[in-house]
N, C-alpha and C positions, 0 to 999 in steps of 0.2 A: 504494500500500500504506499502511495506517495505521502511524503511529509508535507502537509498543507497548513500554512499559517492562516489565522483568521484575526482580523483586526476590526473591532467595533468599540470605540471609546465613548464613554458616557457624554463627554463634552460635545460630540457631534450632534446630539439631540438639543443642545442649548442654542444652536443657530436657528433663529426665527425669522423667516422671510415675510411674515405678516399674516393677519387673519385671512383664512380661506385660501392661502397660497397652496398650490398643489405640491411643492417641494417641502413637505412637512416632516416633523420628527418622527411621526408614526411609521414612516417608511422603513426606519431601521428596525422597529419591532416586527414588521412584516418579514424582513430578511431573516431575523433570528427565528421567527415562527416557522418559516419555510425550512430552515436547516434542522430545527427540532423535529418537525413532522417527518422529515426524510431520515431521521436517525443519524445525522452527520456530526452533530456537535461533539460527541465523545471522541471522534477520530481527528478533530482539528486541534492544532497547537496555537496557544494564545500568542498573539503578536501585539506588543504594546506600541501605541502611537507615541511619537515625540515631535516637537515643533520642527518644521523645516528651518534650516539656517538661512541667513540672508544670502550667503553664497549660492546655496541651492536654488533659491528663488530667482536670483539675478541671472542664472543661466537661461532662464525662460522669459522673465518679466523685466520691464524697465524699473529703474530705481524710483521713478515718480510713482509708478503704480504700487510698488511695495510700500512706499512711504504713505501714500494716500489711504491705503487700507489700514496700515498701522495707526494712522491718525484718527481712524473711526473706532478704535478699540474702546470699549466701554460705553458706547452710545449708539443711537439709531442713525442710519444713513440710508437714504433712498438714492440708489445709483441710476436706475432707469425704471420704467413701469414694471418690469419683470423681476428686478434684482435689487435686494435690500440687505442691510446689515442690522443686527441687533447687538446689544452690549457684549455678548460672548462670541459673535460671529468671527471676529478676527482670530481669536484663540482657536476656534474650531477649524478655521481655514488653514492656519499654520499646522495644526495637527494632521489635517487631511493630507496636505502636501507632504509633510514629514513622514506620515505613515507609509506612503507609497515609496518614498526614497529609501526608508528603512527596510521595507519589504524587499526592494531590489537588492540592497546590500546583503540581507540575510540569505537570499536565494543565490546570489553570486558567490557568497562565502561558503556555500554548501551546508548551511545550517538548516535550510528548508529546500524542498524541491519546487514548491509552488506557494502562492499566497492569494488570498481574497481579502481585499481591503474595503469594508463596508463604511465608506466615508461620507460625510456631509460637511460643507456644501460640495456639490459636484464640480467638475472642472473643465470639461473639454471645449466649452465655448469661450473661456477666458483667453484673451489674446495677450500679447506682450504688454500692452499699455491700458487694457480695458477689462473690467468685469462686465459680464453680460450673460443673458440666458440662464439665470439662477447661479452662475459660477463666479467665484472670486479668484482663486489661483488655479492654474491648470495642473491638476494633480498628476495625471498620467504623463504629461510633458516634463514635469519635474522629475518623475521617475526615469523616463527615458534619457534625460540629460545627465542624471546621476550615473546611469550605466555608461554613457559615452565618456564621462569623466573618469570612470574606472578603466577605460581603454578598450571597451568593446567597439568593434568596427561595423557591426550589423545588428540593429535592434528593430524589431517589427512592432508597431502599434496597430492592433486590429480593433475596429470600433463598430459595434452592431447596435448602438443607440439608434432610435428612430430619427433623431436629429443629426445633421452633419456636424462633425467635430471640427468646426472652422478654426478654433484656437490651436488645436493640435496640428492641423494642416499648416497654418501660418508659421508655427514655431519651427517646422522642419521643411519648409517649402524649397529650400535650396540645399538640403542636407542629404547626401546619398547614404550616410550611415544610419538613417532611419527610414524604414518603409512604412508609410502610413496608408492604411486601407480603411475605407468607410463605406458601409451600406446604409442607406438612409432614404426616407421619404423625400420626394422632390417633385415639384417645387414645394417648399415647406420652410419653416424657420430653420436656420437663419438666412436662407436664400443662396447659400453657397453649396458647392459639392457637385457641380455639373460634370458630366462624363469627361470633358476635355480639360479639366483642371488637373494637371499632371506634374506640377512643380516647374522650377526654372533652374537654369544653369546646370551645375553638377547634379542637382536634385531632380532634373527632368526624368520622368518615369517612375520616380519613387513615391509619388502620391497617386493613389488609385482610388477613384470614386465610382461607386455603383449606385447611381440614383434610381429610385423605384417609385412607381405610382402608389397612391393610397390603395389600401385593401389587400396588399400582398400578404400571403401567409406562408405556411411551412413549405409548400412546394417550391414557391418562387425563391425564398430565402435559401433553401437547401441547394437548389440548382446553382444559384449565384455563388454561394460560398464553396461548394464542392468543385464546380467547373471553372471558376475564375480565381477566387481567393486562394484556394489550396495550391493549385499549380504555380501561381505567382509566388506565394509564400515559400513553397519548397525550393523553387529556383533561387530566391534570395538567400535562403538558408540562414536565418538570423541566429544570433548567439543567445538571444533572450526575446521572449514574446511578452508584450504588455497588452492587456485587453481593456478597452473601454466598454464595460458591461452595463449597458442601459437596458432596462426591461420595459420601456415604453412602446415597444413594438408588439407587446402581448395583446391578445385579442380583447381583453377586458380593459385596456388602458383608456382612460377618458380623453386623452390628448393625442395619441399616436395615430389612430386610424388604420392600423395594420392588424394582422390576424395570426401572429405567432402563438404556438402552444408550448407547453412544457417540453414536449418532444422536439419541437423546433429549436429551442434554445440548446437542448442537448446535442443536436446535430451540428449547430454552429460551433459549440464548444469542442466537439470532436475534431473539427477542422482546425481550430486554434491549436489543439494539442498536436495534430499532425504536422503543422507548420513548425512546431517546436521540437519535432522528432529528430532533427539532424544535429547541427552544431550547438543548438540550445540545450540539448540533452534533456528535453522535457521541461525546461525552466519557463514557468509562466507566472506572471503577476497580474491578476484581474482587479479592476478598480470600478467601484459602483459609480454610475453616472445617473441617468434618468430612470423613470418608472413611477407611475402615479396611481396605479391600481394596486391596493394592498394585497389582493389575491394574486395579481399578476407578479408582483414583486416576490412574494413567497414562493410561487411556483418556479419563477425564473432562477432565483438564487439557489433553491434546492437542486434544481437541475444542473446548473453550471458547477456548483461546488461538488456535487456528487460525481460529475465526470472528472473534475480535477483530482478527486480522491482515488479514481479508478473504479468507481462503482459501475456495474453493469446496469442497463436500463433501456427502455424503448427509445428509439430516435425516429424522427420524421423522415419520410421519403421525398424525393425531388420530383414530385408530380405537379408541375407548374401548369397554370392555365395556358392554353395554346397561344393566346395573344402575347404571352411573355417571351415566346421564342424570338420575336423580332428584337426585343431588348437584349436578350442573351447574345444574339449575333452582333448587336452594336457594342456591347461590352468587349466581346472578343476581338472584334475588328479594331477597336481603339487600343486595347492593351497589347495586341500583338506587335505594335510599333516598338514596344519597350521589352516585351516578354515573349520571345519566340517559343517558350515552353507551352504556350497556349495552342500551338499546333499550326 
């Protein structure tokens, strides 16, 4: 059985984005209930969060951004209509980013094989200089940058949140040492993630976007991940895989408009593990992003962590709607320009 660390700090629940906000503390309770219901908690190893250092944050964010959020510590701040801070939000955000960096170090040091960081606030929309989309610091990007600082030459960030990870894309837009892959509803918030967004300079081809229409379910996701993400990921052969694990593509989610099931998340996780099967030697760090149905959160978390532990279970099949074939051809035609492994 894989040694899987699990981080869920009580301070994460102290971040309050405001009354009625979908990114609410109860999401963390749903994650824990999902792991309990699946009988996974006894097999997980506790992973303590610690605050991200200024050095770790500055690898991804501007000093002005780091200082602005620090200046809001202990008070309320409305950043935009979707994104707000409460008195302990800065502390929670530091711990969220630090938890991912710490998980990366523990995995690279061989103390853990994998880790799941159930953090709040989420991160993949946060850009170098802006908090947005419920996100303050870009947790997964901080983790990837920590791995690069350790000397890794190939890190993959795989993002299955229903929203495009624009902040992560921006962070590594010109960086060939990071392969960023995102499947997401499109057009949708935040408006980025078109098929032809592929990076620039030396990073050209190392950003892979799979925009999907609303209503896609297990069949469409499984086809896209098995037939596009997996061969590209295997060809890249990362030394570490980071996963932006958003559960808002679940069929019960009130915001996502997609139709993934528990078995669909299992199939996607199997692809992530397959990508990690070469130089990464199975090393995966998954980071909680979105997900606003509590039942969907519980189902998704139980499915993903179960697969990370090596538990057997049902997975979805890739029986996509016939209309999806055209989009699959478009994915492959675009990505063959950079990844001949697609055939």
